[in-house]
C-alpha positions in Angstrom: 35.9 57.6 19.5 35.8 55.0 17.3 33.2 51.9 17.9 33.4 48.8 16.4 31.4 45.6 16.8 32.9 42.1 17.1 30.2 39.5 16.6 31.1 36.0 17.8 29.6 33.6 15.2 31.6 30.6 14.5 29.7 27.8 17.1 28.0 24.9 15.8 25.0 25.2 18.3 25.2 21.6 19.2 22.2 22.1 21.9 20.0 22.6 18.7 20.7 19.6 16.8 19.0 18.4 14.4 18.0 22.1 13.4 21.6 23.3 13.7 24.1 21.8 11.7 27.8 22.6 10.9 27.1 24.3 8.1 24.2 26.6 9.6 24.1 26.3 12.9 22.0 28.0 15.4 23.0 32.0 14.9 22.4 31.3 11.1 18.9 29.9 11.6 15.9 31.7 11.7 14.5 30.8 15.2 12.3 33.6 16.2 10.8 36.1 13.6 11.6 36.6 9.6 15.5 37.2 10.7 17.8 34.8 11.5 20.0 35.4 14.7 23.3 36.9 13.2 21.1 39.2 11.3 19.2 40.4 14.0 22.3 41.1 16.1 23.5 43.2 13.4 20.4 44.9 12.8 20.0 46.0 16.2 23.1 48.1 16.1 22.9 49.6 13.0 21.6 53.2 15.0 24.6 52.9 16.8 27.3 51.0 14.6 26.8 50.7 11.0 27.7 47.4 9.3 31.0 48.8 7.6 32.3 48.8 11.4 31.2 45.7 12.3 33.8 42.1 12.1 32.3 39.0 12.0 34.6 36.1 13.7 33.3 32.7 12.3 34.8 29.9 10.3 35.5 28.2 6.9 32.5 26.2 6.5 30.0 29.1 7.8 31.6 32.0 5.6 29.7 32.0 2.7 26.4 31.7 4.1 27.5 34.5 6.7 28.8 36.5 3.4 25.1 35.9 1.7 23.1 37.0 4.8 25.0 39.8 5.4 25.6 41.6 2.1 25.9 45.4 3.9 29.2 43.8 6.0 32.2 44.5 3.8 33.6 41.1 3.0 37.0 41.8 4.6 35.1 42.2 7.5 33.9 38.8 7.8 37.1 36.4 9.3 37.2 32.8 9.2 39.2 31.1 11.9 41.1 28.0 10.5 39.3 25.8 13.7 37.9 26.9 17.1 40.1 27.6 19.9 37.7 28.9 22.2 36.7 33.0 22.6 40.0 34.5 24.0 41.9 33.8 20.7 38.7 34.9 18.6 38.7 37.9 20.6 42.8 38.5 20.5 42.3 38.0 16.8 39.9 40.8 16.0 41.8 43.3 18.0 44.8 42.6 16.6 43.2 43.6 13.2 41.5 46.6 15.0 45.0 47.7 16.0 45.8 48.3 12.4 43.2 50.9 12.1 43.0 52.4 15.6 44.7 51.2 19.0 42.3 53.0 20.9 39.0 52.0 19.0 36.4 50.4 21.4 35.4 47.1 20.7 31.9 46.0 21.3 31.9 42.4 21.4 28.8 40.2 21.3 27.4 36.6 20.7 25.9 36.1 17.2 22.9 33.8 18.7 21.1 35.9 21.6 17.8 37.2 21.9 17.1 40.5 22.6 13.4 42.1 23.6 13.8 45.4 24.5 16.3 46.9 22.0 16.4 50.3 23.1 17.6 49.5 26.2 20.1 47.6 25.4 21.7 50.0 22.9 21.4 52.3 26.1 23.3 49.6 27.9 25.9 49.5 24.9 26.3 53.3 24.8 26.9 53.5 28.2 29.7 50.9 28.4 31.3 52.1 25.4 31.7 55.7 27.0 32.8 54.4 30.2 35.4 51.8 28.4 37.0 54.5 26.7 37.6 56.8 29.5 38.1 54.6 32.4 40.7 52.2 30.3 39.1 49.2 32.1 37.2 45.8 31.0 33.3 46.3 31.1 31.1 43.2 30.6 27.0 43.4 30.7 25.4 40.9 33.5 21.8 40.1 33.3 19.3 40.6 36.1 18.6 37.0 37.1 14.8 35.9 37.2 15.2 32.5 38.2 18.1 30.0 39.8 19.3 29.1 36.2 22.3 26.4 36.5 23.2 26.7 32.6 24.7 29.9 32.8 27.9 31.4 34.6 27.5 34.1 37.1 29.1 37.4 38.0 29.3 38.5 41.6 29.3 42.4 41.9 30.4 45.1 44.7 27.0 47.3 44.9 28.2 49.7 47.8 29.0 53.3 46.8 33.2 53.2 46.6 35.8 56.1 45.8 37.9 54.3 43.9 34.3 53.7 41.5 33.2 57.2 40.0 30.8 55.1 37.7 28.7 54.0 40.7 25.8 56.8 40.0 25.8 55.3 36.5 24.5 52.0 37.7 28.1 50.4 36.7 29.7 48.2 39.5 33.3 46.8 40.3 33.1 43.0 39.5 34.4 40.9 42.7 34.1 37.6 41.0 33.2 35.2 38.3 31.2 32.1 39.4 31.2 28.8 37.3 27.5 27.0 36.3 26.4 26.4 39.7 24.4 23.4 40.9 20.7 24.3 41.6 21.1 25.3 45.2 24.0 27.2 44.6 22.1 29.1 42.1 19.4 29.6 44.6 21.9 31.0 47.0 23.0 33.3 44.6 19.7 34.5 43.0 19.0 35.1 47.0 22.1 37.3 47.8 21.1 39.9 45.5 24.8 40.5 44.3 24.5 38.3 41.5 24.0 38.6 37.6 23.8 36.1 34.4 27.0 35.9 32.5 26.0 37.3 29.3 29.2 36.7 27.4 29.2 40.3 26.2 32.2 42.6 26.8 33.2 46.1 26.2 36.6 47.6 26.2 39.4 49.8 24.1 41.7 47.7 21.7 44.6 48.8 23.5 43.5 47.6 26.8 42.3 44.2 26.2 45.5 43.8 23.8 47.5 44.7 27.5 45.6 42.6 29.0 46.0 39.4 27.1 50.0 40.4 27.0 50.3 40.3 30.5 47.6 37.1 31.4 48.3 34.9 28.1 51.6 36.0 27.1 51.9 32.9 24.8 49.0 33.6 22.8 50.1 37.5 22.8 53.3 36.7 21.5 51.8 34.6 18.7 49.0 37.3 17.7 51.8 40.0 17.2 53.0 38.1 14.1 49.6 38.8 12.3 49.8 42.7 13.0 51.5 43.4 9.6 50.0 40.8 7.6 46.1 42.0 7.9 45.0 42.3 4.0 47.7 40.3 2.6 47.3 37.1 0.3 49.3 35.3 2.8 47.3 36.0 5.7 44.9 32.8 5.9 48.2 30.9 6.0 49.9 32.6 8.6 46.6 33.2 10.9 46.3 29.2 10.5 50.0 28.7 11.5 49.3 31.0 14.6 46.2 29.2 15.6 48.4 26.0 15.7 50.4 27.3 18.0 47.9 28.6 20.8 46.0 26.7 23.5 41.7 27.3 23.3 40.9 29.4 26.4 37.7 31.5 27.1 38.3 35.2 27.6 36.4 34.7 31.1 39.1 32.3 32.4 41.8 33.4 30.8 41.5 37.4 31.3 38.4 38.5 32.9 38.8 36.1 36.3 42.6 37.8 36.6 42.0 41.3 35.5 42.1 44.1 38.3 40.1 46.4 36.9 36.7 44.9 35.5 33.4 46.4 35.6 30.0 45.2 35.1 26.8 47.1 34.1 23.3 45.1 34.9 21.0 44.6 32.2 17.4 43.9 31.9 16.7 44.3 28.6 14.6 41.3 27.8 17.8 38.7 27.0 17.8 35.1 26.2 21.0 33.0 25.2 18.6 30.8 23.6 21.2 28.0 24.6 18.3 25.0 24.4 15.5 23.7 23.0 14.0 24.1 26.2 14.8 27.9 26.1 12.9 28.3 22.7 10.0 26.0 24.4 10.1 28.9 27.2 9.7 31.8 24.4 7.4 30.4 22.2 3.5 30.7 22.3 1.4 28.3 24.1 -2.4 27.2 23.8 -4.3 26.2 26.8 -2.5 23.2 27.2 0.8 24.3 27.2 1.6 23.1 23.2 3.3 25.0 20.8 3.7 23.6 17.6 5.1 24.5 14.3 3.9 22.4 11.3 0.8 20.1 11.0 0.1 17.9 14.2 -2.4 15.7 16.0 -2.2 15.7 19.7 -4.3 13.3 22.0 -4.2 13.6 25.9 -0.7 15.4 25.3 0.3 18.6 27.5 3.1 20.4 27.1 4.4 19.2 24.1 6.9 21.3 21.8 7.1 20.3 17.9 9.1 21.8 15.3 8.1 19.9 12.2 7.7 22.0 8.9 7.1 19.2 6.0 5.9 16.0 8.4 3.2 15.5 9.9 3.4 14.6 13.8 1.0 12.9 15.7 1.7 12.9 19.9 -0.9 10.4 21.8 -0.4 10.4 26.0 2.5 12.2 26.2 3.4 15.3 28.6 6.2 17.4 28.1 8.1 16.5 25.4 9.8 17.9 22.2 9.6 16.8 18.9 12.0 18.5 16.4 11.8 17.0 12.7 13.9 17.8 9.7 14.7 15.8 6.5 16.9 13.5 7.8 16.7 13.3 11.7 14.5 13.3 14.5 14.7 14.4 18.0 12.3 13.5 20.7 13.4 14.3 24.2 11.9 15.0 27.4 11.7 19.0 28.3 13.9 19.2 30.8 16.8 17.1 29.4 17.2 19.0 25.9 20.7 20.3 27.4 21.4 16.6 26.7 21.4 17.2 22.8 24.8 18.1 22.8 25.2 14.7 23.5 24.0 13.6 20.4 26.2 15.2 18.6 29.2 13.9 20.2 28.0 10.6 19.3 27.6 11.3 15.9 31.4 12.8 15.5 32.7 9.5 17.4 31.1 7.6 15.1 32.0 9.6 12.0 28.7 10.0 11.0 29.4 13.3 9.3 26.1 13.3 6.6 23.9 14.2 10.1 26.2 16.8 11.8 
């Protein structure tokens, strides 16, 4: 069984502005530890999937930095999309390329910007998923056992009763009943209380031929365009042909385009200290704090201030008489926001784009 990792690393991390920019987005930053999030994603797979079998799907702007950060990943394995088209085209592109190597190879599809504390348990789940995907010819996803009623994630409802049609039940693998969009707080509480909902992690495992078959069935126009790439992989004209293909396909997520429509989908619940680190709020939650709830990276002065998060390596920051505030300083920009409103940081990026203030993007 051939196993490859496909790491989606083309996002801009707009909720992490001002540290996350187009040229140096969240996945290419050192947010926790001495390595970037992308480097950690590749490293934690090394004992199962070597760098030579890792494909990175990124973009033209970020490719040079990706190459610099991952010298052990072959350059031809770092593929820049001409422009973003969401996750289904990204995954379809990787599957089309891997088909030229081994159409029955198993793809482990992962975002580049997740934090995973228990790497041993994570690898156990991934290995179980690859074995099941290869044998069952089904689509698998990894769901995260929820710890609180989160409104920032999609959810997966699973069937947890033993069925004759599920030979993998005893291994802790369940049929997916439905996918749910990001809920409001009341609905999230109901999901948590039911006990049969998981957070949608955006991690997937399947065989190359299986996902291409599903794309052909549910996204036929995209499949037709992707077939134009089959015999030009590695050709000098590949970038030009890829750009023409991407101009013709519409952007759609793999969840909406395929997973919600496919008939044979399994989910494996995971409990390995996962976080998507989707906003500054999540960084705050995961950071060490003093007795007043303050977390400071840099030099600062705080007076009558509680639950303050400061990320300011080069500038001195003073906070007086404020609680529950996030302060992030960079060379050319400053972010100040209430903790429970950090999801709105993406609105700053949208504003900068509208005003064409590209020097801050």
